[in-house]
Every structure is written in C-alpha cells, then in structure tokens.
N, C-alpha and C positions, 0 to 999 in steps of 0.2 A: 613374491610380493615385496614391494619396496618398503624400506623403513620410514621413508618420508611420507607425511600425510598428503594424500591426493583425494580430493573430493570433487564431485560434479553436480551441477544443476542441469537437469535434462528435461526441459519443458517440451510440450507439443505445440507447434506453431498454429494455435487456433485463433489468433487475431489480437489477443491482448494478454498482458501479464496479470494474472489473478493476484489478489492481495495475499492469499495463502501461498502462492508460488513465490511471491516476494519474500515472505518469511523463510521459506525453504532455502532460497538463494542466499539470503542474509546469513542464516545459521551456517551454511556451508562456507561462505566467505569468511565469517568470523573465526571458524576453526582453522581454516587454511592460513589466514594472516597471523593468528595467534601462534601457530606452530612453525611458521616459515614454510608452509607447504604450498601445494598448487590448487588453485580454484579453476575448474574446467567448465566451460559452457558447451554442452552437447545437445544437439537438437534431435528429438525423437519424432521423426516425420514418417514413420512407416504406416500409420493409419491415414491413407490418402483421402479417405472420405471426410476427414475433419479438418483438412488443411485450409487455411485462409490466405489468400494472396496478400503478401506483405506482412504476414504474421511473424516471420523470423526477424525481419527488420524492426518491427514494432517492439518485440521482446528485447532485442539488443539495445535499441535506443532508450527504452524505458529504464532498463537496468543501468545504463550509463548516466541517465538523469538522476538516478537514485544513488549514484556513487559506487555502484557495484560493477566492476569491470573484471571479467575473467582474464587471467594471465595465460590461458591456454584454451584452444577450441575456436568456436565461431565468433567472428567480430565483423564490423563494417569498416572497410578501408576508407582512404581519404576521398574516394569517389562515391562513397555511400553504397558500395557493393558488398555482398556477402563474401567473406573470405575466411580462411582458417589458418591457425598458427599452432605449432606444437609438434612433437615427435610421435604422437600416438593416433594421428588421424587415419582416415577421414573422421570428422566430428559431426557430419550430417549422416544420420543413421541409414538412410536409403542408399548411400554410397558404399555401405558395408554389406550389401545384400549377399554377395558371393561368400563372404566369410560366414554369415549366418546360415546360409544353405549348407555349407560344408559342415558346420557344427551340428546341424539337425541330422544330417546323414550319418555323422559319427554316432549320435545318440541312437539312431536306428540300428546301426551295426552292433552297438553294445546292448541291444534289447532294452533300451531306456526310453524309446519312443517308437511310434508305429504310424503307418499310413491309415487314414480313415476316409471311407468313400460314402459315408452317410449323406443323403441329400438334405437340403434345408427343410424340405417338406417333412421328412422323417423326423428330424430333430424337433420341429415345431409340434408334431403330433406327440412325440415323447414328452416334451415339456408340458403339454396340455394334460396328458394322462397323469403325470407326476403331480401337477398342481391339483387336479381333481381328487387324487388319492391323498393329498396332504403331505406328500413326500418332498424332500429337497429336489430342486430341479438341477440335474446334472447328467452328463453323458453316461449311458449304460454300458459302455465298453464293448459294443457289438463287434467292432473291428479289431479288438486287441489280439484276438487269436488268429487273425488272418496270416497265413505264412508269408514271409517276405517275398519269396519267389512269385507267389500268386499275385501279391500286391503290385510287384514290379511289372508283371504282364498286363495287368489292368491299366496301369499308368501308360505303358507302351501303346495300348490300344486307344489312348486318348481319354480315359475316364478321369473325371475331376476328383481331386483329393485334397486333404489337408494333412498335416502331420501333428500328432498329439503326443504329449508326454505319457509314458507308461508308469504311472505313479503306483507306489505300494497301496494295497487295499486293506491291510491289517496293521494293527499297532499304532503307535503314536510317535511324533517327532517333537523334541523339545529344542527350542531355539532361544538364544540369548539376545536381548535387545538392550542397548546402552541405557535407554530411558525406562524400560519396563522389566528389566531383568529376565528371568526364565519364562517362556511362554510355550504351552503345549498345544499341539494340534492332533486331531484324530484323522488318520489317513483315509478312513472310510468315508469321510465327509468332504473330501477334497477332489474336485473334478479333474479328469485327464485334460489338462489345458492344451488348447491349440497353440503350437509354436511356429508353424508355417501355414499361412492362409492359402486359399485357393488361387490367389493372384501371385503366389510365389514369394511374397514379402513376409518377414517374420512378424510375430506379435511382440508386444513390449516385453513379455516374459523371457523369451529367448534372447532378443536383441539386447536388452538392457543388461542381462546377466553376463552374456558373453563379452559385451563391450566393457563392462566393469572389470572383467578379468583382463582383457587385452590392454586396457588403459591403466591397469594396476591401481584401481581405485581402492583406497584403504577403508573409507567410511562412506556408507550410503545413508544420507539424511533425507527423509522423505515423509509424506503425510501418512497419517494413521490409516487412511483408506487403502493403503497398499499392504497392510499387515496380513490379511488373509492370503496374500500371494507369497508370503515369505517361505512357506514350506516348499512350494514349487521352485522358487529360485535357489534355495539351498540344495534341493534335489539335483538341480543341474550342476551346481558347483561340485557336489559330492560325486556325481556320475563321472565327471572329467578328472576328479582327483585334484581340483583346484582349492586353494585356500580362500574361503569366503571373506568378504570385507565385514567390518563391524556395522551392524544395522542400528539405526535410531529412527523410530517412527513418531513423528510429531503429533501432538493432540489436534483434534479438529478445531476449526474456528467456528464459533457459534453466534447466532443472533441473540438478542436480549432474552427471547423466550426459550433459549437453549436448543433451538432447532439448528440444523446445519446452515452455516452462512450462505445466504442466497441473494440473488439480485432482487427477489421479490420484496425483501425488507431492507437491503443495503446495497450500495454500489459495491461491486466486487473487483472491478478493474482498477489497477494502480493509476492509470492515466485519468480516470474519472476524478480521483482526488487531486491529482496535479492540476487538472483543468479548473477545478474549483478554487485553487489557490492555496492548497495545503503545501507546505514547504517540504522538500525531500528529506531534510534532516529531521523534521517533525514526524514524518511518516516512518522513517527508519527507526527512530526512538520508540514510537508507538508499537510498531510491528515486532520489534525485538522483545517487548514485554508481554506479548501474547503467548503466555505459557511459561514465562521465565522472568525472573528479576534477579540481578546480581546481588543485591543487598536486602531488598524488601523494605527499606526505610526511605527510599526516594524513587522518583519517577523520571527524572531527567538525566540522560546520559548522552554524551557525544559518541560518535561512531568509534573514535579512538578508544574511549573508555570501554565500550562494549567489546572491542577486540581483546583488550587486556583482561576483562573480567569473565569472558564467556566460558561456560561450563556445560557441556552437552548433557552430562549426567544429572544436572539439576533442573532440566526441563520437566515440567509437570506432565503427569499422565492424563489428567482430566482435561476436558475441552476448555478452550479459552474463549471467553465472551468478548465479542467485538464491541467495545464501549465507545461510541462515537463522541460522547461527552468528554471522555479522557483525551481523545485525539484533538478535539477542539481546544482543550486546556493546554495541551502540549504545543499546539500550533500557535496559540496566543503567546506563549513564552518565547518561541523562536522569532515570531514577528517583532517582538519587543527587543530582542537581543541582537538581531542582525544590524549591520551598519545602516545609517540613515539613507544613503544613496540606494542601497539594495531594496529597502522598504519602499522608498518612493518609486523606484522602477516598477515594483509590483503593483502599485496603486494607479500609476499613470493611465493604463488602458481603460480604467473605469471612470476616471474623473477628468480626463484631458479636455473634454468638450464643455465642461461646466463653467469655465472662465478662461479668458485668454491670458491673464496675468499668471505665468507659470510659478513665479516666486510666491505669490499669494496662494495659489493652489497647493504648493508644497507645504507651506506653513500650516494650512488648514489640515492637510493629511497627517502631518506630524502631531497636530493638536489632539486628534482622536486616536492616536496609535494605541493607547492603553485600553481602548474600548473595542478593539477590532479582533475578531477571530479569523476572518478571511479578508483578503484585500478587496474583494468585491463589495464588502459592507461599507467601505469608506465612502462610496458615492452617496449613500443615504445619509450618513452621519454629517457630511460636509455640504450637502446640497444647499441648505438654507444659508449657511455661512458664506458660500460663494456667490449667491445671488446678488444682483445689483440692488434690488428692492426686496423688502421683507413684507410678507402678508401677516398682519397681526390679528386677523379676524378670528382665528381659533386659539390665540394665545392669551394667557392670563397675566397681563403685565403687572397689575397691582398685586400686592402681597396679601393673601388671605382676604380679610375683610377691610383692607386698607382703602380709604376713599381715593378716587381717581385724582383729586386735587393734590393730595399728599404725594402720590406717586409722581405726578408732574413736577412738584416742588423738588423732590429728590433728584429726578433726572435733569432738571434745569441746573441744579447745583453741580452735578457731576460734569455736565456739558461745559459749564463755565470753567471748571477746574482743568478739564482736558484742553480747552481752547488756548489756555495760557502755556501749554507745554509744547516745546519745539517738536516738529515732525520727526527729526532725527532721533529723538529720545525713544520713540516707539519701536525703532528697529534694533535697539541695543539688546544684548543677551540678557541683561538684568532688568529689562523693561517690565516684565511681569511682576517682579518683586517691588519695583518702584511704584507701579500703578497701585498695588495693594497697600503700600505704606501711605501714599498720598490720600487715597480715598478713605481708608480707615481712620486716618488722622482727622480728615474733614468730618466724618461721621461723629467721632468723639468730640470734636470741638463744638459741633452743633447740638450735641446731646441726643442724636438720633439713634435708632437701633440698626444693627447690621441687616436684619431681615427686611425691614421696610425700605432699605436703600439698595442692598445688593440684589435682592430678587428682581425688582423692576429693572435694574441695570442689566442683569444677565439676560432677562427675557427680551428687553429692548434690543440688545446686541445680537441675540441668536434667533429670536422669533419662536423659541421653543420653551416648553416648561422644563424639559430635561436637556441639559447641555453642559459643556465645560464651564469652568468658573468665569466670571466677568473679567478677571484679570488676564486670564489666558486669551479670552476673546479680544480684548483690547490690543494685546500684543500681535495677534494674527491679523486683525482687521486694519490696524494702523489708524492714524489720527483722522484722516479724511473720511474713511468709511464708518468709523465709530461715531463721529459727529453727525453724519447723515442719518444713521440709524437712530440715534437719540432724538434727533429732530422729528423723524418719522413716527417714533413711538409717542412722543409728546403730542404731536398732531392727532394721532389716533385716539389718545386718551382725552383730548380736548374737544372732540366732535360729539 
C-alpha cells in the first residue's frame, strides 16, 4: 500500500449524479487535495441492468460544473468522448472483467468461495419460507458443501451458476471505521454474497474490493448504506492477505421528517438544482455541511477553505437533514457576492424578453439583487418595473387613509422637482443619494411627512405595494420613465 493518500469516487452510471453522491465525491476530493494525494473517478458499471445511456458523460460533466475534477480515472476528452488517464486503469469496471474472474477463481482455490447452482425459483421459494417464518432472508448454504470437482463437471455440462463468498458462520468480526470507531458484526447474520453473477460479471463486492487493492486506494469514503457490506469486503482483503484501506461511512441524508432523502419529498439530482439556478459554489458549500462543519460558528466557506479545514474524523455519525431553507440562504449569499456581470448573465435568460432596452433591464435586475434566492425569481420582481405602462387598479397609491387629493399634491410636487433635474444626473452613480436628499429636503421645507409623500411616490413608480425604495426606482427608471409614471398615477388618482 502506498504512503500517498489515494481516494476514489466510484458511481454507477444510472443517469444523474445524486446529491448524496456529490457529497461523497466532495469529501474524497477534499481529503485528496488537503494531503496532496490522488482523487480518482472510477465507473462501476458491472450492473448492466441499471445502466443509462449517457450516464457516464452526465456524471463527469456535472462533477466538472461543480468544480470537482478527478486527476486520475475517467474523463471527457476535447471531443467530449469518454477517456481514461492514469497508471492504474482501466477505470471502467467492465473492462476489468478478466481480473475479477481470476480473483474469484483464486478465492475458490483457497476455499473462500464456491460455485452455486441454485435456481432463481428455489431462491424465491426459500425467501418466501424465511419471511413466513419471520427469519432473516439469506442464502441457506445448500451448495457450500458441493465438491469443487463435481461443481466443475456441472459447469462443463452447461449448467448455470454464480460464485458466492464462503463466509464464516460463527463468531464476530470487529472493524474500525474512521467516523464510527469499532463496529462489530455477527457472522451468522451475514449472507454468502454473490461475487460473480450468472452473466460472468462481478458484483460490486468483488469488483470494488479488488479494484481498490489494485489501484492502491488508501481510504474508502462512501455512504452508510454500504456499512453492512463491510465484513464481506474485509473478508476478501484478509483472504488474499492484502492490507485493507481505511473505511469511512458517511451518515445518511434525510428529509425534514428524518426519512431517507428521496425524490418524493426533494429533488435528489445535482443537475435539478443547477437547472433551478442554484450556484455550484453554493451547492458545494451546502453539501459540505451535511454532516460536518469545520468550526460550528459559521455556515459560509469557500471550496479552498473546506480543503484546508477538512477532517474526516469529525464527520457526524447521525443522519444529516437536507434543509432546503439553508441552501436557499447560502445561494442568496453567493448571488450577492459574485461579480455583477456573472449575476446579470444568470438573470438574462429569464428577463431578456421583458424589455428591449438591455441597459434598463440590467439596472432593474441589479435593483432586486438583494431580494433574490434564485435567478428565475428576478422576472417576477422586475416585470412591473420593466413594463412601459403600469396598471394601478390593484395598487394603493395613497398612504393609509390619505385623501386622494393630498396624494396628487405630493406627486405633483415631486414631478415638478424631477422635471428641473437634467437627464444625465439620473445616470450618475450617486443619483440615488441625490434623489433622496432633494426629495427629503422638499418634504421638510413644505412641512409634510415622509410617509404621506414617499409611499405615493414609491407606488406610483413601481405599481406595487411592496417594492424597492422610491430613490432606487428613480435611479433605475431614469427621468423620462419616472415622469411618465408620475403622470399616470396622478391621472389614475384624479379619475
């Protein structure tokens, strides 16, 4: 085993990258980068029934979008074709079939595995009997005692078979886990796992274990659902006399009701969140904290900070609740902190058709930036601002019980004040502050109240009861649009 940290993310190409898979990939990448080790992408495609066309490409592309690129293993070349790099390949598991078959035969020769000829019908009947009797459903070992010579004759005669591990049936095994410390398992409760299927391909249990050895993997970071398989994997390592990697089983991801994270209650594919407008850096930040937090006194971390602070031993054992509200909050932060041009590029697809004046559209999008969780929300927030005409039929232009005549008086005064200001002054950086100073001075000079002046002004400019401040709206709308809206609001109040 190498002294250098070597970790692998080994998904099955089932069509998309699960949010839990992203966390597994991220933790592997953090450990590798922190230690100067290798982060390997291996594709476990031996279960041919679950393969989805384009699944490998989807996983690689999604990982790249998330800033997770393995420095060894499977990748997409400049022609967007599946390729491999590294000295420990092949990294597509089906290409290692001959190696897996050879390892299985070695286990048979060492009396650590055996041929099994039980039909699917017999196994189904056995399962039904065990369930009826309230017993654990597991293979009864019928073929364990079949002499190898007899088994080989049956195979030569064309009889279908699988290969199973010949696990101990007495005693216990204690395994050490980086996150969970010592864990004990009772051998009598562990099934004789199939390691070579009837189609000649290995199951995950043999392939992953042997590939981890061949690729000199030092740490296996994977989900808690693989914990019951740990004794089987350690049995294979021990049978060959290999040094096993360190194992770390991550806590389950849970819905708000503490059930296992499922598509019934949440989106589970990373691409679903990307398509909704969640930023990669926000998703990475959020996923990193599902079961671990570097300090406990903050929630926002850059990818670089996560690499520096990562500690696998401090990952929690308990399941981690997938809190969508926290993801929203984190995404809001990143939307506000990215450069303006990046933010605007994210909003353009949603608001490009609302107005032909792109500069006006961009000013409006920036105006609501602090109120946005997802870029798609910008359209609703700016739609009224970007319209050429405003519908005041549902708006309360007058403030509280203010008479319409008084609201008209206030709007007329603001209109006159703005009319005397040069158009170029509206485009200045400091326009917002200057508008506020001028209007508030006028209010003070006339002895009016802020509420009975600024409320009608804001609603007249926005057409909404809830909107940005009137000073922000004046800056975004500019002189001509602002005056037109004041005139329209006055006309509406006067009819």
